[in-house]
mmCIF file of the N, C-alpha and C atoms, coordinates in Angstrom:
data_MODEL
# 
_entry.id   MODEL 
# 
loop_
_atom_site.group_PDB 
_atom_site.id 
_atom_site.type_symbol 
_atom_site.label_atom_id 
_atom_site.label_alt_id 
_atom_site.label_comp_id 
_atom_site.label_asym_id 
_atom_site.label_entity_id 
_atom_site.label_seq_id 
_atom_site.pdbx_PDB_ins_code 
_atom_site.Cartn_x 
_atom_site.Cartn_y 
_atom_site.Cartn_z 
_atom_site.occupancy 
_atom_site.B_iso_or_equiv 
_atom_site.pdbx_formal_charge 
_atom_site.auth_seq_id 
_atom_site.auth_comp_id 
_atom_site.auth_asym_id 
_atom_site.auth_atom_id 
_atom_site.pdbx_PDB_model_num 
ATOM 1   N N  . MET A 1 1  ? 0.747   -1.097 -0.088 1.00 0.00 ? 1  MET A N  1 
ATOM 2   C CA . MET A 1 1  ? -0.012  0.007  0.042  1.00 0.00 ? 1  MET A CA 1 
ATOM 3   C C  . MET A 1 1  ? 0.957   1.328  -0.102 1.00 0.00 ? 1  MET A C  1 
ATOM 4   N N  . GLU A 1 2  ? 0.327   2.198  -0.514 1.00 0.00 ? 2  GLU A N  1 
ATOM 5   C CA . GLU A 1 2  ? 0.974   3.539  -0.643 1.00 0.00 ? 2  GLU A CA 1 
ATOM 6   C C  . GLU A 1 2  ? 0.092   4.706  -0.267 1.00 0.00 ? 2  GLU A C  1 
ATOM 7   N N  . VAL A 1 3  ? 0.556   5.651  0.527  1.00 0.00 ? 3  VAL A N  1 
ATOM 8   C CA . VAL A 1 3  ? -0.404  6.661  1.180  1.00 0.00 ? 3  VAL A CA 1 
ATOM 9   C C  . VAL A 1 3  ? -0.352  7.774  -0.178 1.00 0.00 ? 3  VAL A C  1 
ATOM 10  N N  . VAL A 1 4  ? -1.464  7.936  -0.472 1.00 0.00 ? 4  VAL A N  1 
ATOM 11  C CA . VAL A 1 4  ? -1.780  8.892  -1.786 1.00 0.00 ? 4  VAL A CA 1 
ATOM 12  C C  . VAL A 1 4  ? -1.912  10.401 -1.134 1.00 0.00 ? 4  VAL A C  1 
ATOM 13  N N  . GLU A 1 5  ? -2.723  10.552 -0.143 1.00 0.00 ? 5  GLU A N  1 
ATOM 14  C CA . GLU A 1 5  ? -2.913  11.845 0.512  1.00 0.00 ? 5  GLU A CA 1 
ATOM 15  C C  . GLU A 1 5  ? -3.490  11.734 1.747  1.00 0.00 ? 5  GLU A C  1 
ATOM 16  N N  . PHE A 1 6  ? -3.267  12.767 2.628  1.00 0.00 ? 6  PHE A N  1 
ATOM 17  C CA . PHE A 1 6  ? -3.809  12.856 4.006  1.00 0.00 ? 6  PHE A CA 1 
ATOM 18  C C  . PHE A 1 6  ? -5.128  13.585 3.911  1.00 0.00 ? 6  PHE A C  1 
ATOM 19  N N  . VAL A 1 7  ? -6.120  13.200 4.577  1.00 0.00 ? 7  VAL A N  1 
ATOM 20  C CA . VAL A 1 7  ? -7.339  13.915 4.670  1.00 0.00 ? 7  VAL A CA 1 
ATOM 21  C C  . VAL A 1 7  ? -7.940  14.115 6.062  1.00 0.00 ? 7  VAL A C  1 
ATOM 22  N N  . PRO A 1 8  ? -8.213  15.365 6.440  1.00 0.00 ? 8  PRO A N  1 
ATOM 23  C CA . PRO A 1 8  ? -8.665  15.567 7.875  1.00 0.00 ? 8  PRO A CA 1 
ATOM 24  C C  . PRO A 1 8  ? -9.806  14.789 7.996  1.00 0.00 ? 8  PRO A C  1 
ATOM 25  N N  . GLN A 1 9  ? -9.884  14.127 9.348  1.00 0.00 ? 9  GLN A N  1 
ATOM 26  C CA . GLN A 1 9  ? -10.842 13.098 9.930  1.00 0.00 ? 9  GLN A CA 1 
ATOM 27  C C  . GLN A 1 9  ? -12.246 13.651 9.808  1.00 0.00 ? 9  GLN A C  1 
ATOM 28  N N  . GLY A 1 10 ? -12.551 14.735 9.894  1.00 0.00 ? 10 GLY A N  1 
ATOM 29  C CA . GLY A 1 10 ? -13.961 15.417 9.774  1.00 0.00 ? 10 GLY A CA 1 
ATOM 30  C C  . GLY A 1 10 ? -14.458 15.329 8.264  1.00 0.00 ? 10 GLY A C  1 
ATOM 31  N N  . LEU A 1 11 ? -13.451 15.708 7.405  1.00 0.00 ? 11 LEU A N  1 
ATOM 32  C CA . LEU A 1 11 ? -13.776 15.721 5.936  1.00 0.00 ? 11 LEU A CA 1 
ATOM 33  C C  . LEU A 1 11 ? -13.933 14.240 5.437  1.00 0.00 ? 11 LEU A C  1 
ATOM 34  N N  . ALA A 1 12 ? -13.139 13.435 5.868  1.00 0.00 ? 12 ALA A N  1 
ATOM 35  C CA . ALA A 1 12 ? -13.235 11.911 5.429  1.00 0.00 ? 12 ALA A CA 1 
ATOM 36  C C  . ALA A 1 12 ? -14.591 11.341 5.924  1.00 0.00 ? 12 ALA A C  1 
ATOM 37  N N  . THR A 1 13 ? -14.980 11.665 7.228  1.00 0.00 ? 13 THR A N  1 
ATOM 38  C CA . THR A 1 13 ? -16.128 11.160 7.670  1.00 0.00 ? 13 THR A CA 1 
ATOM 39  C C  . THR A 1 13 ? -17.322 11.729 6.992  1.00 0.00 ? 13 THR A C  1 
ATOM 40  N N  . SER A 1 14 ? -17.398 13.148 6.624  1.00 0.00 ? 14 SER A N  1 
ATOM 41  C CA . SER A 1 14 ? -18.350 13.741 5.925  1.00 0.00 ? 14 SER A CA 1 
ATOM 42  C C  . SER A 1 14 ? -18.633 13.105 4.507  1.00 0.00 ? 14 SER A C  1 
ATOM 43  N N  . GLN A 1 15 ? -17.465 12.836 3.930  1.00 0.00 ? 15 GLN A N  1 
ATOM 44  C CA . GLN A 1 15 ? -17.496 12.320 2.488  1.00 0.00 ? 15 GLN A CA 1 
ATOM 45  C C  . GLN A 1 15 ? -17.917 10.743 2.324  1.00 0.00 ? 15 GLN A C  1 
ATOM 46  N N  . ALA A 1 16 ? -17.702 9.947  3.760  1.00 0.00 ? 16 ALA A N  1 
ATOM 47  C CA . ALA A 1 16 ? -18.006 8.732  3.791  1.00 0.00 ? 16 ALA A CA 1 
ATOM 48  C C  . ALA A 1 16 ? -19.603 8.608  4.022  1.00 0.00 ? 16 ALA A C  1 
ATOM 49  N N  . ILE A 1 17 ? -20.215 9.476  4.638  1.00 0.00 ? 17 ILE A N  1 
ATOM 50  C CA . ILE A 1 17 ? -21.389 9.338  5.163  1.00 0.00 ? 17 ILE A CA 1 
ATOM 51  C C  . ILE A 1 17 ? -22.694 10.048 4.400  1.00 0.00 ? 17 ILE A C  1 
ATOM 52  N N  . THR A 1 18 ? -22.166 11.017 3.619  1.00 0.00 ? 18 THR A N  1 
ATOM 53  C CA . THR A 1 18 ? -23.150 11.924 2.792  1.00 0.00 ? 18 THR A CA 1 
ATOM 54  C C  . THR A 1 18 ? -22.962 11.918 1.241  1.00 0.00 ? 18 THR A C  1 
ATOM 55  N N  . THR A 1 19 ? -23.733 12.345 0.726  1.00 0.00 ? 19 THR A N  1 
ATOM 56  C CA . THR A 1 19 ? -23.744 12.337 -0.946 1.00 0.00 ? 19 THR A CA 1 
ATOM 57  C C  . THR A 1 19 ? -23.407 13.758 -1.453 1.00 0.00 ? 19 THR A C  1 
ATOM 58  N N  . SER A 1 20 ? -23.007 13.741 -2.706 1.00 0.00 ? 20 SER A N  1 
ATOM 59  C CA . SER A 1 20 ? -22.784 15.037 -3.239 1.00 0.00 ? 20 SER A CA 1 
ATOM 60  C C  . SER A 1 20 ? -23.947 15.872 -3.356 1.00 0.00 ? 20 SER A C  1 
ATOM 61  N N  . ASP A 1 21 ? -25.208 15.214 -3.424 1.00 0.00 ? 21 ASP A N  1 
ATOM 62  C CA . ASP A 1 21 ? -26.532 15.896 -3.662 1.00 0.00 ? 21 ASP A CA 1 
ATOM 63  C C  . ASP A 1 21 ? -26.849 16.534 -2.325 1.00 0.00 ? 21 ASP A C  1 
ATOM 64  N N  . GLU A 1 22 ? -26.498 15.821 -1.152 1.00 0.00 ? 22 GLU A N  1 
ATOM 65  C CA . GLU A 1 22 ? -26.658 16.497 0.214  1.00 0.00 ? 22 GLU A CA 1 
ATOM 66  C C  . GLU A 1 22 ? -25.842 17.710 0.448  1.00 0.00 ? 22 GLU A C  1 
ATOM 67  N N  . HIS A 1 23 ? -24.629 17.490 -0.249 1.00 0.00 ? 23 HIS A N  1 
ATOM 68  C CA . HIS A 1 23 ? -23.603 18.669 -0.071 1.00 0.00 ? 23 HIS A CA 1 
ATOM 69  C C  . HIS A 1 23 ? -24.172 19.938 -0.869 1.00 0.00 ? 23 HIS A C  1 
ATOM 70  N N  . LYS A 1 24 ? -24.866 19.626 -1.998 1.00 0.00 ? 24 LYS A N  1 
ATOM 71  C CA . LYS A 1 24 ? -25.503 20.574 -2.668 1.00 0.00 ? 24 LYS A CA 1 
ATOM 72  C C  . LYS A 1 24 ? -26.467 21.424 -2.024 1.00 0.00 ? 24 LYS A C  1 
ATOM 73  N N  . ASP A 1 25 ? -27.604 20.367 -1.567 1.00 0.00 ? 25 ASP A N  1 
ATOM 74  C CA . ASP A 1 25 ? -28.757 20.918 -0.644 1.00 0.00 ? 25 ASP A CA 1 
ATOM 75  C C  . ASP A 1 25 ? -28.414 21.575 0.674  1.00 0.00 ? 25 ASP A C  1 
ATOM 76  N N  . GLY A 1 26 ? -27.228 21.317 1.212  1.00 0.00 ? 26 GLY A N  1 
ATOM 77  C CA . GLY A 1 26 ? -26.910 21.849 2.603  1.00 0.00 ? 26 GLY A CA 1 
ATOM 78  C C  . GLY A 1 26 ? -26.917 20.611 3.551  1.00 0.00 ? 26 GLY A C  1 
ATOM 79  N N  . VAL A 1 27 ? -25.826 20.383 4.255  1.00 0.00 ? 27 VAL A N  1 
ATOM 80  C CA . VAL A 1 27 ? -25.900 19.318 5.386  1.00 0.00 ? 27 VAL A CA 1 
ATOM 81  C C  . VAL A 1 27 ? -24.901 19.591 6.209  1.00 0.00 ? 27 VAL A C  1 
ATOM 82  N N  . ALA A 1 28 ? -24.898 19.342 7.551  1.00 0.00 ? 28 ALA A N  1 
ATOM 83  C CA . ALA A 1 28 ? -24.017 19.490 8.519  1.00 0.00 ? 28 ALA A CA 1 
ATOM 84  C C  . ALA A 1 28 ? -23.837 18.037 9.162  1.00 0.00 ? 28 ALA A C  1 
ATOM 85  N N  . ILE A 1 29 ? -22.525 17.768 9.533  1.00 0.00 ? 29 ILE A N  1 
ATOM 86  C CA . ILE A 1 29 ? -22.274 16.455 10.193 1.00 0.00 ? 29 ILE A CA 1 
ATOM 87  C C  . ILE A 1 29 ? -21.395 16.811 11.447 1.00 0.00 ? 29 ILE A C  1 
ATOM 88  N N  . ILE A 1 30 ? -21.719 16.094 12.363 1.00 0.00 ? 30 ILE A N  1 
ATOM 89  C CA . ILE A 1 30 ? -21.152 16.220 13.830 1.00 0.00 ? 30 ILE A CA 1 
ATOM 90  C C  . ILE A 1 30 ? -20.724 15.020 14.286 1.00 0.00 ? 30 ILE A C  1 
ATOM 91  N N  . ASP A 1 31 ? -19.492 14.744 14.264 1.00 0.00 ? 31 ASP A N  1 
ATOM 92  C CA . ASP A 1 31 ? -18.885 13.347 14.677 1.00 0.00 ? 31 ASP A CA 1 
ATOM 93  C C  . ASP A 1 31 ? -18.108 13.555 15.956 1.00 0.00 ? 31 ASP A C  1 
ATOM 94  N N  . MET A 1 32 ? -18.711 13.051 17.037 1.00 0.00 ? 32 MET A N  1 
ATOM 95  C CA . MET A 1 32 ? -18.243 13.176 18.299 1.00 0.00 ? 32 MET A CA 1 
ATOM 96  C C  . MET A 1 32 ? -17.607 11.917 18.680 1.00 0.00 ? 32 MET A C  1 
ATOM 97  N N  . GLY A 1 33 ? -16.112 12.097 18.922 1.00 0.00 ? 33 GLY A N  1 
ATOM 98  C CA . GLY A 1 33 ? -15.472 10.792 19.377 1.00 0.00 ? 33 GLY A CA 1 
ATOM 99  C C  . GLY A 1 33 ? -15.099 10.883 20.794 1.00 0.00 ? 33 GLY A C  1 
ATOM 100 N N  . GLY A 1 34 ? -14.308 10.129 21.201 1.00 0.00 ? 34 GLY A N  1 
ATOM 101 C CA . GLY A 1 34 ? -13.880 10.184 22.800 1.00 0.00 ? 34 GLY A CA 1 
ATOM 102 C C  . GLY A 1 34 ? -13.364 11.434 23.112 1.00 0.00 ? 34 GLY A C  1 
ATOM 103 N N  . MET A 1 35 ? -12.383 12.106 22.384 1.00 0.00 ? 35 MET A N  1 
ATOM 104 C CA . MET A 1 35 ? -11.648 13.388 22.915 1.00 0.00 ? 35 MET A CA 1 
ATOM 105 C C  . MET A 1 35 ? -11.833 14.444 21.935 1.00 0.00 ? 35 MET A C  1 
ATOM 106 N N  . LEU A 1 36 ? -12.457 14.252 20.761 1.00 0.00 ? 36 LEU A N  1 
ATOM 107 C CA . LEU A 1 36 ? -12.510 15.279 19.709 1.00 0.00 ? 36 LEU A CA 1 
ATOM 108 C C  . LEU A 1 36 ? -13.859 15.197 19.067 1.00 0.00 ? 36 LEU A C  1 
ATOM 109 N N  . THR A 1 37 ? -14.389 16.439 18.796 1.00 0.00 ? 37 THR A N  1 
ATOM 110 C CA . THR A 1 37 ? -15.621 16.597 17.891 1.00 0.00 ? 37 THR A CA 1 
ATOM 111 C C  . THR A 1 37 ? -15.363 17.258 16.746 1.00 0.00 ? 37 THR A C  1 
ATOM 112 N N  . ASP A 1 38 ? -15.602 16.645 15.708 1.00 0.00 ? 38 ASP A N  1 
ATOM 113 C CA . ASP A 1 38 ? -15.622 17.321 14.339 1.00 0.00 ? 38 ASP A CA 1 
ATOM 114 C C  . ASP A 1 38 ? -16.837 17.848 13.794 1.00 0.00 ? 38 ASP A C  1 
ATOM 115 N N  . ILE A 1 39 ? -16.725 19.071 13.432 1.00 0.00 ? 39 ILE A N  1 
ATOM 116 C CA . ILE A 1 39 ? -18.153 19.570 12.788 1.00 0.00 ? 39 ILE A CA 1 
ATOM 117 C C  . ILE A 1 39 ? -17.738 20.134 11.369 1.00 0.00 ? 39 ILE A C  1 
ATOM 118 N N  . ILE A 1 40 ? -18.665 19.714 10.372 1.00 0.00 ? 40 ILE A N  1 
ATOM 119 C CA . ILE A 1 40 ? -18.350 20.171 9.023  1.00 0.00 ? 40 ILE A CA 1 
ATOM 120 C C  . ILE A 1 40 ? -19.814 20.345 8.432  1.00 0.00 ? 40 ILE A C  1 
ATOM 121 N N  . ALA A 1 41 ? -19.949 21.630 7.681  1.00 0.00 ? 41 ALA A N  1 
ATOM 122 C CA . ALA A 1 41 ? -21.245 21.883 7.055  1.00 0.00 ? 41 ALA A CA 1 
ATOM 123 C C  . ALA A 1 41 ? -20.923 22.155 5.580  1.00 0.00 ? 41 ALA A C  1 
ATOM 124 N N  . TYR A 1 42 ? -21.848 21.770 4.787  1.00 0.00 ? 42 TYR A N  1 
ATOM 125 C CA . TYR A 1 42 ? -21.764 22.063 3.285  1.00 0.00 ? 42 TYR A CA 1 
ATOM 126 C C  . TYR A 1 42 ? -22.842 22.955 2.995  1.00 0.00 ? 42 TYR A C  1 
ATOM 127 N N  . LYS A 1 43 ? -22.596 23.846 1.988  1.00 0.00 ? 43 LYS A N  1 
ATOM 128 C CA . LYS A 1 43 ? -23.681 24.724 1.368  1.00 0.00 ? 43 LYS A CA 1 
ATOM 129 C C  . LYS A 1 43 ? -23.336 24.802 -0.075 1.00 0.00 ? 43 LYS A C  1 
ATOM 130 N N  . ASN A 1 44 ? -24.274 24.542 -0.881 1.00 0.00 ? 44 ASN A N  1 
ATOM 131 C CA . ASN A 1 44 ? -24.079 24.747 -2.406 1.00 0.00 ? 44 ASN A CA 1 
ATOM 132 C C  . ASN A 1 44 ? -22.985 23.870 -2.967 1.00 0.00 ? 44 ASN A C  1 
ATOM 133 N N  . GLY A 1 45 ? -22.818 22.696 -2.291 1.00 0.00 ? 45 GLY A N  1 
ATOM 134 C CA . GLY A 1 45 ? -21.788 21.714 -2.737 1.00 0.00 ? 45 GLY A CA 1 
ATOM 135 C C  . GLY A 1 45 ? -20.199 21.990 -2.234 1.00 0.00 ? 45 GLY A C  1 
ATOM 136 N N  . LYS A 1 46 ? -20.230 23.104 -1.393 1.00 0.00 ? 46 LYS A N  1 
ATOM 137 C CA . LYS A 1 46 ? -18.870 23.267 -0.951 1.00 0.00 ? 46 LYS A CA 1 
ATOM 138 C C  . LYS A 1 46 ? -18.970 23.515 0.538  1.00 0.00 ? 46 LYS A C  1 
ATOM 139 N N  . ILE A 1 47 ? -17.720 23.279 1.195  1.00 0.00 ? 47 ILE A N  1 
ATOM 140 C CA . ILE A 1 47 ? -17.676 23.430 2.657  1.00 0.00 ? 47 ILE A CA 1 
ATOM 141 C C  . ILE A 1 47 ? -17.559 24.812 2.979  1.00 0.00 ? 47 ILE A C  1 
ATOM 142 N N  . ALA A 1 48 ? -18.718 24.981 3.809  1.00 0.00 ? 48 ALA A N  1 
ATOM 143 C CA . ALA A 1 48 ? -19.060 26.306 4.439  1.00 0.00 ? 48 ALA A CA 1 
ATOM 144 C C  . ALA A 1 48 ? -18.442 26.663 5.835  1.00 0.00 ? 48 ALA A C  1 
ATOM 145 N N  . PHE A 1 49 ? -18.275 25.545 6.544  1.00 0.00 ? 49 PHE A N  1 
ATOM 146 C CA . PHE A 1 49 ? -17.756 25.600 7.868  1.00 0.00 ? 49 PHE A CA 1 
ATOM 147 C C  . PHE A 1 49 ? -17.092 24.220 8.224  1.00 0.00 ? 49 PHE A C  1 
ATOM 148 N N  . ALA A 1 50 ? -15.906 24.317 9.062  1.00 0.00 ? 50 ALA A N  1 
ATOM 149 C CA . ALA A 1 50 ? -15.213 23.086 9.499  1.00 0.00 ? 50 ALA A CA 1 
ATOM 150 C C  . ALA A 1 50 ? -14.574 23.589 10.776 1.00 0.00 ? 50 ALA A C  1 
ATOM 151 N N  . ILE A 1 51 ? -14.663 22.713 11.762 1.00 0.00 ? 51 ILE A N  1 
ATOM 152 C CA . ILE A 1 51 ? -13.994 22.866 12.916 1.00 0.00 ? 51 ILE A CA 1 
ATOM 153 C C  . ILE A 1 51 ? -13.556 21.540 13.495 1.00 0.00 ? 51 ILE A C  1 
ATOM 154 N N  . ALA A 1 52 ? -12.565 21.482 14.539 1.00 0.00 ? 52 ALA A N  1 
ATOM 155 C CA . ALA A 1 52 ? -12.268 20.352 15.394 1.00 0.00 ? 52 ALA A CA 1 
ATOM 156 C C  . ALA A 1 52 ? -12.276 20.955 16.773 1.00 0.00 ? 52 ALA A C  1 
ATOM 157 N N  . LEU A 1 53 ? -13.124 20.477 17.501 1.00 0.00 ? 53 LEU A N  1 
ATOM 158 C CA . LEU A 1 53 ? -13.019 20.880 18.908 1.00 0.00 ? 53 LEU A CA 1 
ATOM 159 C C  . LEU A 1 53 ? -12.513 19.934 19.920 1.00 0.00 ? 53 LEU A C  1 
ATOM 160 N N  . PRO A 1 54 ? -11.702 20.322 20.815 1.00 0.00 ? 54 PRO A N  1 
ATOM 161 C CA . PRO A 1 54 ? -10.992 19.451 21.637 1.00 0.00 ? 54 PRO A CA 1 
ATOM 162 C C  . PRO A 1 54 ? -12.045 18.873 22.878 1.00 0.00 ? 54 PRO A C  1 
ATOM 163 N N  . VAL A 1 55 ? -13.180 18.528 22.554 1.00 0.00 ? 55 VAL A N  1 
ATOM 164 C CA . VAL A 1 55 ? -14.232 18.070 23.531 1.00 0.00 ? 55 VAL A CA 1 
ATOM 165 C C  . VAL A 1 55 ? -14.874 16.875 22.998 1.00 0.00 ? 55 VAL A C  1 
ATOM 166 N N  . GLY A 1 56 ? -15.034 15.780 23.654 1.00 0.00 ? 56 GLY A N  1 
ATOM 167 C CA . GLY A 1 56 ? -15.731 14.602 23.074 1.00 0.00 ? 56 GLY A CA 1 
ATOM 168 C C  . GLY A 1 56 ? -16.482 13.797 24.173 1.00 0.00 ? 56 GLY A C  1 
ATOM 169 N N  . GLY A 1 57 ? -16.811 12.618 23.998 1.00 0.00 ? 57 GLY A N  1 
ATOM 170 C CA . GLY A 1 57 ? -17.589 11.716 24.917 1.00 0.00 ? 57 GLY A CA 1 
ATOM 171 C C  . GLY A 1 57 ? -16.909 11.652 26.226 1.00 0.00 ? 57 GLY A C  1 
ATOM 172 N N  . ILE A 1 58 ? -15.741 11.629 26.384 1.00 0.00 ? 58 ILE A N  1 
ATOM 173 C CA . ILE A 1 58 ? -15.110 11.586 27.646 1.00 0.00 ? 58 ILE A CA 1 
ATOM 174 C C  . ILE A 1 58 ? -15.584 12.784 28.465 1.00 0.00 ? 58 ILE A C  1 
ATOM 175 N N  . ASN A 1 59 ? -15.673 13.950 28.091 1.00 0.00 ? 59 ASN A N  1 
ATOM 176 C CA . ASN A 1 59 ? -16.034 15.274 28.744 1.00 0.00 ? 59 ASN A CA 1 
ATOM 177 C C  . ASN A 1 59 ? -17.361 14.982 29.203 1.00 0.00 ? 59 ASN A C  1 
ATOM 178 N N  . PHE A 1 60 ? -18.398 14.445 28.303 1.00 0.00 ? 60 PHE A N  1 
ATOM 179 C CA . PHE A 1 60 ? -19.693 14.154 28.723 1.00 0.00 ? 60 PHE A CA 1 
ATOM 180 C C  . PHE A 1 60 ? -19.858 13.300 29.767 1.00 0.00 ? 60 PHE A C  1 
ATOM 181 N N  . THR A 1 61 ? -18.899 12.184 29.758 1.00 0.00 ? 61 THR A N  1 
ATOM 182 C CA . THR A 1 61 ? -19.014 11.101 30.760 1.00 0.00 ? 61 THR A CA 1 
ATOM 183 C C  . THR A 1 61 ? -18.563 11.711 32.212 1.00 0.00 ? 61 THR A C  1 
ATOM 184 N N  . GLN A 1 62 ? -17.474 12.531 32.128 1.00 0.00 ? 62 GLN A N  1 
ATOM 185 C CA . GLN A 1 62 ? -17.078 13.282 33.421 1.00 0.00 ? 62 GLN A CA 1 
ATOM 186 C C  . GLN A 1 62 ? -18.126 14.232 33.770 1.00 0.00 ? 62 GLN A C  1 
ATOM 187 N N  . ASP A 1 63 ? -18.877 15.001 33.106 1.00 0.00 ? 63 ASP A N  1 
ATOM 188 C CA . ASP A 1 63 ? -19.932 15.930 33.598 1.00 0.00 ? 63 ASP A CA 1 
ATOM 189 C C  . ASP A 1 63 ? -21.076 15.009 34.077 1.00 0.00 ? 63 ASP A C  1 
ATOM 190 N N  . LEU A 1 64 ? -21.491 13.862 33.457 1.00 0.00 ? 64 LEU A N  1 
ATOM 191 C CA . LEU A 1 64 ? -22.511 13.034 33.958 1.00 0.00 ? 64 LEU A CA 1 
ATOM 192 C C  . LEU A 1 64 ? -22.081 12.577 35.397 1.00 0.00 ? 64 LEU A C  1 
ATOM 193 N N  . ALA A 1 65 ? -20.856 12.163 35.489 1.00 0.00 ? 65 ALA A N  1 
ATOM 194 C CA . ALA A 1 65 ? -20.471 11.642 36.823 1.00 0.00 ? 65 ALA A CA 1 
ATOM 195 C C  . ALA A 1 65 ? -20.468 12.552 37.849 1.00 0.00 ? 65 ALA A C  1 
ATOM 196 N N  . ILE A 1 66 ? -20.102 13.788 37.656 1.00 0.00 ? 66 ILE A N  1 
ATOM 197 C CA . ILE A 1 66 ? -19.996 14.828 38.473 1.00 0.00 ? 66 ILE A CA 1 
ATOM 198 C C  . ILE A 1 66 ? -21.614 15.332 38.870 1.00 0.00 ? 66 ILE A C  1 
ATOM 199 N N  . ALA A 1 67 ? -22.377 15.418 37.829 1.00 0.00 ? 67 ALA A N  1 
ATOM 200 C CA . ALA A 1 67 ? -23.788 15.912 38.149 1.00 0.00 ? 67 ALA A CA 1 
ATOM 201 C C  . ALA A 1 67 ? -24.556 14.786 38.995 1.00 0.00 ? 67 ALA A C  1 
ATOM 202 N N  . LEU A 1 68 ? -24.197 13.501 38.850 1.00 0.00 ? 68 LEU A N  1 
ATOM 203 C CA . LEU A 1 68 ? -25.068 12.380 39.345 1.00 0.00 ? 68 LEU A CA 1 
ATOM 204 C C  . LEU A 1 68 ? -24.313 11.844 40.538 1.00 0.00 ? 68 LEU A C  1 
ATOM 205 N N  . LYS A 1 69 ? -23.107 12.622 40.816 1.00 0.00 ? 69 LYS A N  1 
ATOM 206 C CA . LYS A 1 69 ? -22.229 12.141 41.968 1.00 0.00 ? 69 LYS A CA 1 
ATOM 207 C C  . LYS A 1 69 ? -22.118 10.471 42.024 1.00 0.00 ? 69 LYS A C  1 
ATOM 208 N N  . THR A 1 70 ? -21.506 9.943  40.956 1.00 0.00 ? 70 THR A N  1 
ATOM 209 C CA . THR A 1 70 ? -21.379 8.647  40.616 1.00 0.00 ? 70 THR A CA 1 
ATOM 210 C C  . THR A 1 70 ? -20.119 8.341  40.072 1.00 0.00 ? 70 THR A C  1 
ATOM 211 N N  . PRO A 1 71 ? -19.452 7.142  40.126 1.00 0.00 ? 71 PRO A N  1 
ATOM 212 C CA . PRO A 1 71 ? -18.246 6.862  39.594 1.00 0.00 ? 71 PRO A CA 1 
ATOM 213 C C  . PRO A 1 71 ? -18.263 6.876  38.036 1.00 0.00 ? 71 PRO A C  1 
ATOM 214 N N  . GLN A 1 72 ? -17.063 7.197  37.510 1.00 0.00 ? 72 GLN A N  1 
ATOM 215 C CA . GLN A 1 72 ? -17.068 7.481  35.936 1.00 0.00 ? 72 GLN A CA 1 
ATOM 216 C C  . GLN A 1 72 ? -17.468 6.084  35.365 1.00 0.00 ? 72 GLN A C  1 
ATOM 217 N N  . ALA A 1 73 ? -17.134 5.075  35.832 1.00 0.00 ? 73 ALA A N  1 
ATOM 218 C CA . ALA A 1 73 ? -17.416 3.812  35.225 1.00 0.00 ? 73 ALA A CA 1 
ATOM 219 C C  . ALA A 1 73 ? -19.037 3.665  35.224 1.00 0.00 ? 73 ALA A C  1 
ATOM 220 N N  . PHE A 1 74 ? -19.758 3.992  36.140 1.00 0.00 ? 74 PHE A N  1 
ATOM 221 C CA . PHE A 1 74 ? -21.222 3.802  35.939 1.00 0.00 ? 74 PHE A CA 1 
ATOM 222 C C  . PHE A 1 74 ? -21.644 4.994  35.122 1.00 0.00 ? 74 PHE A C  1 
ATOM 223 N N  . ALA A 1 75 ? -21.176 6.140  35.124 1.00 0.00 ? 75 ALA A N  1 
ATOM 224 C CA . ALA A 1 75 ? -21.553 7.268  34.111 1.00 0.00 ? 75 ALA A CA 1 
ATOM 225 C C  . ALA A 1 75 ? -21.326 6.804  32.777 1.00 0.00 ? 75 ALA A C  1 
ATOM 226 N N  . GLU A 1 76 ? -20.351 6.110  32.373 1.00 0.00 ? 76 GLU A N  1 
ATOM 227 C CA . GLU A 1 76 ? -20.031 5.609  30.996 1.00 0.00 ? 76 GLU A CA 1 
ATOM 228 C C  . GLU A 1 76 ? -21.058 4.598  30.644 1.00 0.00 ? 76 GLU A C  1 
ATOM 229 N N  . LYS A 1 77 ? -21.445 3.607  31.666 1.00 0.00 ? 77 LYS A N  1 
ATOM 230 C CA . LYS A 1 77 ? -22.436 2.827  31.180 1.00 0.00 ? 77 LYS A CA 1 
ATOM 231 C C  . LYS A 1 77 ? -23.907 3.503  30.996 1.00 0.00 ? 77 LYS A C  1 
ATOM 232 N N  . LEU A 1 78 ? -24.105 4.625  31.761 1.00 0.00 ? 78 LEU A N  1 
ATOM 233 C CA . LEU A 1 78 ? -25.378 5.395  31.756 1.00 0.00 ? 78 LEU A CA 1 
ATOM 234 C C  . LEU A 1 78 ? -25.431 5.920  30.233 1.00 0.00 ? 78 LEU A C  1 
ATOM 235 N N  . LYS A 1 79 ? -24.204 6.502  29.898 1.00 0.00 ? 79 LYS A N  1 
ATOM 236 C CA . LYS A 1 79 ? -23.994 7.242  28.593 1.00 0.00 ? 79 LYS A CA 1 
ATOM 237 C C  . LYS A 1 79 ? -24.272 6.344  27.545 1.00 0.00 ? 79 LYS A C  1 
# 
């Protein structure tokens, strides 16, 4: 195998799960991972907005554990 090009994760995800028609019509994708959330929006077939935020599911789990005063392992199961 040979690497042809590197593509940002948010862009790769958006291309994998949406169609060019959706890009033309306008679509937004939010991909929340464990530690990073990618947001990408298309308008008229072009990228109108893209950002990667250093917030993910782990943050939600921690907040849930604090709010419910429960161990993180239990908060993860609830999530």
